[in-house]
TORGU-516726 format. One record per residue (C-alpha): residue number from 0; x, y, z. Coordinates in nm, 4 decimals. Layout:
N
@pos NUM, px X, py Y, pz Z
...
//
This chain:
99
@pos 0, px 6.8703, py 3.0517, pz 8.4001
@pos 1, px 6.7990, py 3.3703, pz 8.5967
@pos 2, px 7.0993, py 3.5419, pz 8.4357
@pos 3, px 6.9648, py 3.4630, pz 8.0887
@pos 4, px 6.6238, py 3.5998, pz 8.1821
@pos 5, px 6.7837, py 3.9174, pz 8.3167
@pos 6, px 6.9894, py 3.9648, pz 7.9992
@pos 7, px 6.6769, py 3.9129, pz 7.7873
@pos 8, px 6.4769, py 4.1633, pz 7.9946
@pos 9, px 6.7528, py 4.4245, pz 7.9716
@pos 10, px 6.7866, py 4.3708, pz 7.5960
@pos 11, px 6.4150, py 4.4253, pz 7.5440
@pos 12, px 6.4187, py 4.7345, pz 7.7667
@pos 13, px 6.7140, py 4.8863, pz 7.5819
@pos 14, px 6.5614, py 4.8062, pz 7.2426
@pos 15, px 6.2649, py 5.0228, pz 7.3455
@pos 16, px 6.5008, py 5.3197, pz 7.3719
@pos 17, px 6.6015, py 5.2950, pz 7.0052
@pos 18, px 6.4272, py 5.5430, pz 6.7773
@pos 19, px 6.4276, py 5.6047, pz 6.4043
@pos 20, px 6.6712, py 5.8896, pz 6.4471
@pos 21, px 6.9577, py 5.7388, pz 6.6407
@pos 22, px 6.9889, py 5.6385, pz 6.9976
@pos 23, px 6.7832, py 5.8126, pz 7.2645
@pos 24, px 6.8154, py 5.7249, pz 7.6335
@pos 25, px 6.5850, py 5.8714, pz 7.9003
@pos 26, px 6.6497, py 5.9035, pz 8.2728
@pos 27, px 6.3998, py 6.0439, pz 8.5275
@pos 28, px 6.4901, py 6.3136, pz 8.7838
@pos 29, px 6.8404, py 6.3860, pz 8.6529
@pos 30, px 6.9223, py 6.7263, pz 8.8066
@pos 31, px 6.7364, py 6.9737, pz 9.0259
@pos 32, px 6.4695, py 7.1546, pz 8.8248
@pos 33, px 6.4443, py 6.8912, pz 8.5490
@pos 34, px 6.2075, py 6.5957, pz 8.5318
@pos 35, px 6.3870, py 6.4006, pz 8.2574
@pos 36, px 6.7291, py 6.3807, pz 8.0951
@pos 37, px 6.7615, py 6.2590, pz 7.7379
@pos 38, px 7.0915, py 6.1516, pz 7.5904
@pos 39, px 7.0981, py 6.1732, pz 7.2108
@pos 40, px 7.3785, py 6.0726, pz 6.9766
@pos 41, px 7.4510, py 6.2849, pz 6.6708
@pos 42, px 7.3646, py 6.0179, pz 6.4148
@pos 43, px 7.2187, py 6.1993, pz 6.1125
@pos 44, px 6.9063, py 6.0865, pz 5.9286
@pos 45, px 6.7007, py 6.2124, pz 5.6336
@pos 46, px 6.5247, py 6.5321, pz 5.7420
@pos 47, px 6.6975, py 6.5370, pz 6.0804
@pos 48, px 7.0187, py 6.7172, pz 6.1701
@pos 49, px 7.1241, py 6.6133, pz 6.5214
@pos 50, px 7.3737, py 6.8987, pz 6.5369
@pos 51, px 7.0903, py 7.1532, pz 6.4959
@pos 52, px 6.9644, py 7.2624, pz 6.8387
@pos 53, px 6.6050, py 7.3144, pz 6.7193
@pos 54, px 6.5910, py 6.9649, pz 6.5625
@pos 55, px 6.7248, py 6.8053, pz 6.8823
@pos 56, px 6.4791, py 6.9889, pz 7.1042
@pos 57, px 6.1827, py 6.9108, pz 6.8769
@pos 58, px 6.2774, py 6.5417, pz 6.8635
@pos 59, px 6.3258, py 6.5181, pz 7.2421
@pos 60, px 5.9982, py 6.6946, pz 7.3241
@pos 61, px 5.8048, py 6.4834, pz 7.0722
@pos 62, px 5.9520, py 6.1697, pz 7.2274
@pos 63, px 5.8373, py 6.2791, pz 7.5765
@pos 64, px 5.5007, py 6.4226, pz 7.4679
@pos 65, px 5.2911, py 6.1493, pz 7.6353
@pos 66, px 5.4809, py 6.1755, pz 7.9673
@pos 67, px 5.5413, py 6.5487, pz 7.9615
@pos 68, px 5.2952, py 6.7329, pz 7.7309
@pos 69, px 5.4054, py 7.0846, pz 7.8301
@pos 70, px 5.7754, py 7.0040, pz 7.8473
@pos 71, px 6.0541, py 7.2480, pz 7.7733
@pos 72, px 6.4290, py 7.2039, pz 7.7490
@pos 73, px 6.5930, py 7.3914, pz 8.0375
@pos 74, px 6.9556, py 7.2870, pz 7.9889
@pos 75, px 7.1764, py 7.1109, pz 7.7387
@pos 76, px 7.5293, py 6.9749, pz 7.7554
@pos 77, px 7.7568, py 6.8247, pz 7.4895
@pos 78, px 7.9720, py 6.5157, pz 7.5380
@pos 79, px 8.2505, py 6.4978, pz 7.2779
@pos 80, px 8.3449, py 6.1369, pz 7.1973
@pos 81, px 8.5950, py 6.1776, pz 6.9098
@pos 82, px 8.5157, py 6.1204, pz 6.5422
@pos 83, px 8.3074, py 5.8682, pz 6.3503
@pos 84, px 8.4228, py 5.6519, pz 6.0568
@pos 85, px 8.3681, py 5.9381, pz 5.8120
@pos 86, px 8.5740, py 6.1845, pz 6.0157
@pos 87, px 8.2704, py 6.3781, pz 6.1461
@pos 88, px 8.2795, py 6.4859, pz 6.5095
@pos 89, px 8.1059, py 6.2214, pz 6.7217
@pos 90, px 7.9182, py 6.3594, pz 7.0181
@pos 91, px 7.6224, py 6.3013, pz 7.2427
@pos 92, px 7.3858, py 6.5649, pz 7.3712
@pos 93, px 7.2200, py 6.5656, pz 7.7143
@pos 94, px 6.8929, py 6.7573, pz 7.7129
@pos 95, px 6.7278, py 6.8295, pz 8.0462
@pos 96, px 6.3487, py 6.8677, pz 8.0259
@pos 97, px 6.1097, py 7.0210, pz 8.2781
@pos 98, px 5.7420, py 6.9263, pz 8.2576
//
């Protein structure tokens, strides 16, 4: 019974990380000098190009606006994961934000 409750709690918590523009995961205190790390997949959407640095930064900072109103991206890294079903490069971006 406790295992089922734990699975349900984790499912609800992870569902809260889903956004309209692909998957976005947030971790506090990731590296020295940053307050948050956001991992974003490069899933495209209408009006959003995840491979455009400005779009990624704007999306990440908007997502953190309530926790970090004066945030700025201080570092970014790319994690190559192969290709998607359409042959596009599949990658994730880690954005490190300082408040």
